[in-house]
mmCIF file of the N, C-alpha and C atoms, coordinates in Angstrom:
data_MODEL
# 
_entry.id   MODEL 
# 
loop_
_atom_site.group_PDB 
_atom_site.id 
_atom_site.type_symbol 
_atom_site.label_atom_id 
_atom_site.label_alt_id 
_atom_site.label_comp_id 
_atom_site.label_asym_id 
_atom_site.label_entity_id 
_atom_site.label_seq_id 
_atom_site.pdbx_PDB_ins_code 
_atom_site.Cartn_x 
_atom_site.Cartn_y 
_atom_site.Cartn_z 
_atom_site.occupancy 
_atom_site.B_iso_or_equiv 
_atom_site.pdbx_formal_charge 
_atom_site.auth_seq_id 
_atom_site.auth_comp_id 
_atom_site.auth_asym_id 
_atom_site.auth_atom_id 
_atom_site.pdbx_PDB_model_num 
ATOM 1   N N  . MET A 1 1  ? 110.586 95.323  105.534 1.00 0.00 ? 1  MET A N  1 
ATOM 2   C CA . MET A 1 1  ? 110.474 96.610  104.884 1.00 0.00 ? 1  MET A CA 1 
ATOM 3   C C  . MET A 1 1  ? 110.925 97.718  105.852 1.00 0.00 ? 1  MET A C  1 
ATOM 4   N N  . PRO A 1 2  ? 111.634 98.691  105.351 1.00 0.00 ? 2  PRO A N  1 
ATOM 5   C CA . PRO A 1 2  ? 112.100 99.782  106.210 1.00 0.00 ? 2  PRO A CA 1 
ATOM 6   C C  . PRO A 1 2  ? 110.960 100.503 106.941 1.00 0.00 ? 2  PRO A C  1 
ATOM 7   N N  . SER A 1 3  ? 109.834 100.686 106.275 1.00 0.00 ? 3  SER A N  1 
ATOM 8   C CA . SER A 1 3  ? 108.726 101.383 106.932 1.00 0.00 ? 3  SER A CA 1 
ATOM 9   C C  . SER A 1 3  ? 108.204 100.591 108.133 1.00 0.00 ? 3  SER A C  1 
ATOM 10  N N  . GLU A 1 4  ? 108.176 99.285  108.017 1.00 0.00 ? 4  GLU A N  1 
ATOM 11  C CA . GLU A 1 4  ? 107.719 98.440  109.128 1.00 0.00 ? 4  GLU A CA 1 
ATOM 12  C C  . GLU A 1 4  ? 108.723 98.443  110.271 1.00 0.00 ? 4  GLU A C  1 
ATOM 13  N N  . GLU A 1 5  ? 109.998 98.401  109.930 1.00 0.00 ? 5  GLU A N  1 
ATOM 14  C CA . GLU A 1 5  ? 111.039 98.438  110.953 1.00 0.00 ? 5  GLU A CA 1 
ATOM 15  C C  . GLU A 1 5  ? 111.027 99.776  111.696 1.00 0.00 ? 5  GLU A C  1 
ATOM 16  N N  . PHE A 1 6  ? 110.862 100.849 110.937 1.00 0.00 ? 6  PHE A N  1 
ATOM 17  C CA . PHE A 1 6  ? 110.826 102.175 111.550 1.00 0.00 ? 6  PHE A CA 1 
ATOM 18  C C  . PHE A 1 6  ? 109.605 102.312 112.455 1.00 0.00 ? 6  PHE A C  1 
ATOM 19  N N  . SER A 1 7  ? 108.471 101.809 112.014 1.00 0.00 ? 7  SER A N  1 
ATOM 20  C CA . SER A 1 7  ? 107.255 101.864 112.816 1.00 0.00 ? 7  SER A CA 1 
ATOM 21  C C  . SER A 1 7  ? 107.432 101.113 114.134 1.00 0.00 ? 7  SER A C  1 
ATOM 22  N N  . ALA A 1 8  ? 108.020 99.942  114.073 1.00 0.00 ? 8  ALA A N  1 
ATOM 23  C CA . ALA A 1 8  ? 108.260 99.159  115.289 1.00 0.00 ? 8  ALA A CA 1 
ATOM 24  C C  . ALA A 1 8  ? 109.214 99.902  116.227 1.00 0.00 ? 8  ALA A C  1 
ATOM 25  N N  . PHE A 1 9  ? 110.262 100.493 115.657 1.00 0.00 ? 9  PHE A N  1 
ATOM 26  C CA . PHE A 1 9  ? 111.201 101.275 116.457 1.00 0.00 ? 9  PHE A CA 1 
ATOM 27  C C  . PHE A 1 9  ? 110.480 102.424 117.152 1.00 0.00 ? 9  PHE A C  1 
ATOM 28  N N  . CYS A 1 10 ? 109.624 103.125 116.410 1.00 0.00 ? 10 CYS A N  1 
ATOM 29  C CA . CYS A 1 10 ? 108.910 104.277 116.961 1.00 0.00 ? 10 CYS A CA 1 
ATOM 30  C C  . CYS A 1 10 ? 107.982 103.870 118.102 1.00 0.00 ? 10 CYS A C  1 
ATOM 31  N N  . GLU A 1 11 ? 107.321 102.742 117.962 1.00 0.00 ? 11 GLU A N  1 
ATOM 32  C CA . GLU A 1 11 ? 106.436 102.284 119.029 1.00 0.00 ? 11 GLU A CA 1 
ATOM 33  C C  . GLU A 1 11 ? 107.222 101.962 120.297 1.00 0.00 ? 11 GLU A C  1 
ATOM 34  N N  . THR A 1 12 ? 108.382 101.344 120.134 1.00 0.00 ? 12 THR A N  1 
ATOM 35  C CA . THR A 1 12 ? 109.241 101.059 121.284 1.00 0.00 ? 12 THR A CA 1 
ATOM 36  C C  . THR A 1 12 ? 109.716 102.356 121.924 1.00 0.00 ? 12 THR A C  1 
ATOM 37  N N  . GLU A 1 13 ? 110.150 103.285 121.097 1.00 0.00 ? 13 GLU A N  1 
ATOM 38  C CA . GLU A 1 13 ? 110.616 104.581 121.597 1.00 0.00 ? 13 GLU A CA 1 
ATOM 39  C C  . GLU A 1 13 ? 109.483 105.336 122.290 1.00 0.00 ? 13 GLU A C  1 
ATOM 40  N N  . PHE A 1 14 ? 108.286 105.248 121.740 1.00 0.00 ? 14 PHE A N  1 
ATOM 41  C CA . PHE A 1 14 ? 107.125 105.899 122.338 1.00 0.00 ? 14 PHE A CA 1 
ATOM 42  C C  . PHE A 1 14 ? 106.884 105.373 123.750 1.00 0.00 ? 14 PHE A C  1 
ATOM 43  N N  . GLU A 1 15 ? 106.959 104.067 123.908 1.00 0.00 ? 15 GLU A N  1 
ATOM 44  C CA . GLU A 1 15 ? 106.776 103.452 125.235 1.00 0.00 ? 15 GLU A CA 1 
ATOM 45  C C  . GLU A 1 15 ? 107.862 103.907 126.206 1.00 0.00 ? 15 GLU A C  1 
ATOM 46  N N  . HIS A 1 16 ? 109.090 104.008 125.720 1.00 0.00 ? 16 HIS A N  1 
ATOM 47  C CA . HIS A 1 16 ? 110.198 104.479 126.573 1.00 0.00 ? 16 HIS A CA 1 
ATOM 48  C C  . HIS A 1 16 ? 109.926 105.899 127.055 1.00 0.00 ? 16 HIS A C  1 
ATOM 49  N N  . ARG A 1 17 ? 109.473 106.730 126.124 1.00 0.00 ? 17 ARG A N  1 
ATOM 50  C CA . ARG A 1 17 ? 109.189 108.120 126.493 1.00 0.00 ? 17 ARG A CA 1 
ATOM 51  C C  . ARG A 1 17 ? 108.047 108.214 127.486 1.00 0.00 ? 17 ARG A C  1 
ATOM 52  N N  . LEU A 1 18 ? 107.007 107.408 127.288 1.00 0.00 ? 18 LEU A N  1 
ATOM 53  C CA . LEU A 1 18 ? 105.881 107.408 128.226 1.00 0.00 ? 18 LEU A CA 1 
ATOM 54  C C  . LEU A 1 18 ? 106.322 106.994 129.619 1.00 0.00 ? 18 LEU A C  1 
ATOM 55  N N  . ASN A 1 19 ? 107.210 106.033 129.687 1.00 0.00 ? 19 ASN A N  1 
ATOM 56  C CA . ASN A 1 19 ? 107.661 105.490 130.968 1.00 0.00 ? 19 ASN A CA 1 
ATOM 57  C C  . ASN A 1 19 ? 108.798 106.282 131.598 1.00 0.00 ? 19 ASN A C  1 
ATOM 58  N N  . SER A 1 20 ? 109.335 107.261 130.880 1.00 0.00 ? 20 SER A N  1 
ATOM 59  C CA . SER A 1 20 ? 110.475 108.018 131.389 1.00 0.00 ? 20 SER A CA 1 
ATOM 60  C C  . SER A 1 20 ? 110.083 109.015 132.478 1.00 0.00 ? 20 SER A C  1 
ATOM 61  N N  . GLY A 1 21 ? 108.807 109.358 132.523 1.00 0.00 ? 21 GLY A N  1 
ATOM 62  C CA . GLY A 1 21 ? 108.376 110.350 133.500 1.00 0.00 ? 21 GLY A CA 1 
ATOM 63  C C  . GLY A 1 21 ? 108.540 111.781 133.026 1.00 0.00 ? 21 GLY A C  1 
ATOM 64  N N  . GLN A 1 22 ? 109.173 111.967 131.898 1.00 0.00 ? 22 GLN A N  1 
ATOM 65  C CA . GLN A 1 22 ? 109.342 113.307 131.334 1.00 0.00 ? 22 GLN A CA 1 
ATOM 66  C C  . GLN A 1 22 ? 108.213 113.576 130.344 1.00 0.00 ? 22 GLN A C  1 
ATOM 67  N N  . GLU A 1 23 ? 107.824 114.827 130.261 1.00 0.00 ? 23 GLU A N  1 
ATOM 68  C CA . GLU A 1 23 ? 106.763 115.202 129.336 1.00 0.00 ? 23 GLU A CA 1 
ATOM 69  C C  . GLU A 1 23 ? 107.292 115.262 127.912 1.00 0.00 ? 23 GLU A C  1 
ATOM 70  N N  . PHE A 1 24 ? 106.431 114.891 126.971 1.00 0.00 ? 24 PHE A N  1 
ATOM 71  C CA . PHE A 1 24 ? 106.745 115.075 125.563 1.00 0.00 ? 24 PHE A CA 1 
ATOM 72  C C  . PHE A 1 24 ? 105.430 115.252 124.831 1.00 0.00 ? 24 PHE A C  1 
ATOM 73  N N  . ASP A 1 25 ? 105.491 115.838 123.652 1.00 0.00 ? 25 ASP A N  1 
ATOM 74  C CA . ASP A 1 25 ? 104.298 116.122 122.865 1.00 0.00 ? 25 ASP A CA 1 
ATOM 75  C C  . ASP A 1 25 ? 103.905 114.869 122.093 1.00 0.00 ? 25 ASP A C  1 
ATOM 76  N N  . GLU A 1 26 ? 102.972 114.131 122.659 1.00 0.00 ? 26 GLU A N  1 
ATOM 77  C CA . GLU A 1 26 ? 102.545 112.856 122.090 1.00 0.00 ? 26 GLU A CA 1 
ATOM 78  C C  . GLU A 1 26 ? 101.985 113.030 120.678 1.00 0.00 ? 26 GLU A C  1 
ATOM 79  N N  . GLY A 1 27 ? 101.174 114.052 120.472 1.00 0.00 ? 27 GLY A N  1 
ATOM 80  C CA . GLY A 1 27 ? 100.581 114.297 119.159 1.00 0.00 ? 27 GLY A CA 1 
ATOM 81  C C  . GLY A 1 27 ? 101.616 114.621 118.115 1.00 0.00 ? 27 GLY A C  1 
ATOM 82  N N  . LEU A 1 28 ? 102.570 115.449 118.471 1.00 0.00 ? 28 LEU A N  1 
ATOM 83  C CA . LEU A 1 28 ? 103.629 115.825 117.541 1.00 0.00 ? 28 LEU A CA 1 
ATOM 84  C C  . LEU A 1 28 ? 104.498 114.617 117.199 1.00 0.00 ? 28 LEU A C  1 
ATOM 85  N N  . TYR A 1 29 ? 104.773 113.792 118.190 1.00 0.00 ? 29 TYR A N  1 
ATOM 86  C CA . TYR A 1 29 ? 105.564 112.578 117.967 1.00 0.00 ? 29 TYR A CA 1 
ATOM 87  C C  . TYR A 1 29 ? 104.870 111.680 116.946 1.00 0.00 ? 29 TYR A C  1 
ATOM 88  N N  . ARG A 1 30 ? 103.583 111.451 117.153 1.00 0.00 ? 30 ARG A N  1 
ATOM 89  C CA . ARG A 1 30 ? 102.831 110.576 116.245 1.00 0.00 ? 30 ARG A CA 1 
ATOM 90  C C  . ARG A 1 30 ? 102.721 111.178 114.841 1.00 0.00 ? 30 ARG A C  1 
ATOM 91  N N  . LYS A 1 31 ? 102.540 112.488 114.764 1.00 0.00 ? 31 LYS A N  1 
ATOM 92  C CA . LYS A 1 31 ? 102.456 113.155 113.466 1.00 0.00 ? 31 LYS A CA 1 
ATOM 93  C C  . LYS A 1 31 ? 103.778 113.015 112.703 1.00 0.00 ? 31 LYS A C  1 
ATOM 94  N N  . ALA A 1 32 ? 104.884 113.234 113.389 1.00 0.00 ? 32 ALA A N  1 
ATOM 95  C CA . ALA A 1 32 ? 106.197 113.109 112.754 1.00 0.00 ? 32 ALA A CA 1 
ATOM 96  C C  . ALA A 1 32 ? 106.435 111.672 112.299 1.00 0.00 ? 32 ALA A C  1 
ATOM 97  N N  . LYS A 1 33 ? 106.052 110.721 113.135 1.00 0.00 ? 33 LYS A N  1 
ATOM 98  C CA . LYS A 1 33 ? 106.193 109.304 112.786 1.00 0.00 ? 33 LYS A CA 1 
ATOM 99  C C  . LYS A 1 33 ? 105.425 108.997 111.506 1.00 0.00 ? 33 LYS A C  1 
ATOM 100 N N  . GLU A 1 34 ? 104.197 109.446 111.425 1.00 0.00 ? 34 GLU A N  1 
ATOM 101 C CA . GLU A 1 34 ? 103.368 109.174 110.252 1.00 0.00 ? 34 GLU A CA 1 
ATOM 102 C C  . GLU A 1 34 ? 103.945 109.825 108.990 1.00 0.00 ? 34 GLU A C  1 
ATOM 103 N N  . MET A 1 35 ? 104.485 111.029 109.138 1.00 0.00 ? 35 MET A N  1 
ATOM 104 C CA . MET A 1 35 ? 105.089 111.704 107.987 1.00 0.00 ? 35 MET A CA 1 
ATOM 105 C C  . MET A 1 35 ? 106.258 110.891 107.437 1.00 0.00 ? 35 MET A C  1 
ATOM 106 N N  . VAL A 1 36 ? 107.108 110.394 108.323 1.00 0.00 ? 36 VAL A N  1 
ATOM 107 C CA . VAL A 1 36 ? 108.276 109.616 107.898 1.00 0.00 ? 36 VAL A CA 1 
ATOM 108 C C  . VAL A 1 36 ? 107.839 108.283 107.305 1.00 0.00 ? 36 VAL A C  1 
ATOM 109 N N  . ILE A 1 37 ? 106.884 107.626 107.927 1.00 0.00 ? 37 ILE A N  1 
ATOM 110 C CA . ILE A 1 37 ? 106.417 106.337 107.409 1.00 0.00 ? 37 ILE A CA 1 
ATOM 111 C C  . ILE A 1 37 ? 105.787 106.504 106.034 1.00 0.00 ? 37 ILE A C  1 
ATOM 112 N N  . ASP A 1 38 ? 104.987 107.556 105.855 1.00 0.00 ? 38 ASP A N  1 
ATOM 113 C CA . ASP A 1 38 ? 104.399 107.802 104.531 1.00 0.00 ? 38 ASP A CA 1 
ATOM 114 C C  . ASP A 1 38 ? 105.480 107.960 103.468 1.00 0.00 ? 38 ASP A C  1 
ATOM 115 N N  . ARG A 1 39 ? 106.518 108.691 103.809 1.00 0.00 ? 39 ARG A N  1 
ATOM 116 C CA . ARG A 1 39 ? 107.624 108.902 102.858 1.00 0.00 ? 39 ARG A CA 1 
ATOM 117 C C  . ARG A 1 39 ? 108.356 107.591 102.571 1.00 0.00 ? 39 ARG A C  1 
ATOM 118 N N  . LEU A 1 40 ? 108.609 106.804 103.595 1.00 0.00 ? 40 LEU A N  1 
ATOM 119 C CA . LEU A 1 40 ? 109.271 105.515 103.400 1.00 0.00 ? 40 LEU A CA 1 
ATOM 120 C C  . LEU A 1 40 ? 108.445 104.591 102.513 1.00 0.00 ? 40 LEU A C  1 
ATOM 121 N N  . ILE A 1 41 ? 107.146 104.581 102.728 1.00 0.00 ? 41 ILE A N  1 
ATOM 122 C CA . ILE A 1 41 ? 106.277 103.731 101.902 1.00 0.00 ? 41 ILE A CA 1 
ATOM 123 C C  . ILE A 1 41 ? 106.317 104.175 100.448 1.00 0.00 ? 41 ILE A C  1 
ATOM 124 N N  . ARG A 1 42 ? 106.298 105.479 100.200 1.00 0.00 ? 42 ARG A N  1 
ATOM 125 C CA . ARG A 1 42 ? 106.403 105.969 98.815  1.00 0.00 ? 42 ARG A CA 1 
ATOM 126 C C  . ARG A 1 42 ? 107.716 105.532 98.179  1.00 0.00 ? 42 ARG A C  1 
ATOM 127 N N  . LEU A 1 43 ? 108.809 105.626 98.922  1.00 0.00 ? 43 LEU A N  1 
ATOM 128 C CA . LEU A 1 43 ? 110.108 105.204 98.393  1.00 0.00 ? 43 LEU A CA 1 
ATOM 129 C C  . LEU A 1 43 ? 110.132 103.707 98.126  1.00 0.00 ? 43 LEU A C  1 
ATOM 130 N N  . GLU A 1 44 ? 109.535 102.926 99.010  1.00 0.00 ? 44 GLU A N  1 
ATOM 131 C CA . GLU A 1 44 ? 109.482 101.468 98.824  1.00 0.00 ? 44 GLU A CA 1 
ATOM 132 C C  . GLU A 1 44 ? 108.708 101.125 97.552  1.00 0.00 ? 44 GLU A C  1 
ATOM 133 N N  . ARG A 1 45 ? 107.623 101.823 97.316  1.00 0.00 ? 45 ARG A N  1 
ATOM 134 C CA . ARG A 1 45 ? 106.803 101.576 96.111  1.00 0.00 ? 45 ARG A CA 1 
ATOM 135 C C  . ARG A 1 45 ? 107.568 101.958 94.843  1.00 0.00 ? 45 ARG A C  1 
ATOM 136 N N  . GLU A 1 46 ? 108.332 103.030 94.900  1.00 0.00 ? 46 GLU A N  1 
ATOM 137 C CA . GLU A 1 46 ? 109.119 103.458 93.742  1.00 0.00 ? 46 GLU A CA 1 
ATOM 138 C C  . GLU A 1 46 ? 110.195 102.433 93.378  1.00 0.00 ? 46 GLU A C  1 
ATOM 139 N N  . GLU A 1 47 ? 110.709 101.741 94.383  1.00 0.00 ? 47 GLU A N  1 
ATOM 140 C CA . GLU A 1 47 ? 111.778 100.760 94.160  1.00 0.00 ? 47 GLU A CA 1 
ATOM 141 C C  . GLU A 1 47 ? 111.271 99.487  93.500  1.00 0.00 ? 47 GLU A C  1 
ATOM 142 N N  . ARG A 1 48 ? 109.973 99.233  93.549  1.00 0.00 ? 48 ARG A N  1 
ATOM 143 C CA . ARG A 1 48 ? 109.418 97.997  92.981  1.00 0.00 ? 48 ARG A CA 1 
ATOM 144 C C  . ARG A 1 48 ? 109.381 98.033  91.499  1.00 0.00 ? 48 ARG A C  1 
# 
């Protein structure tokens, strides 16, 4: 499912950002991720 693939991608990207040594807004990243995943799940349900 696209939502699962996107979630896995985001977790990998999150780890990269944490390990990069550069600052980023962790809360904003997670909020944006959840917004996109929610939308993907709605689209997946509509396709069924």
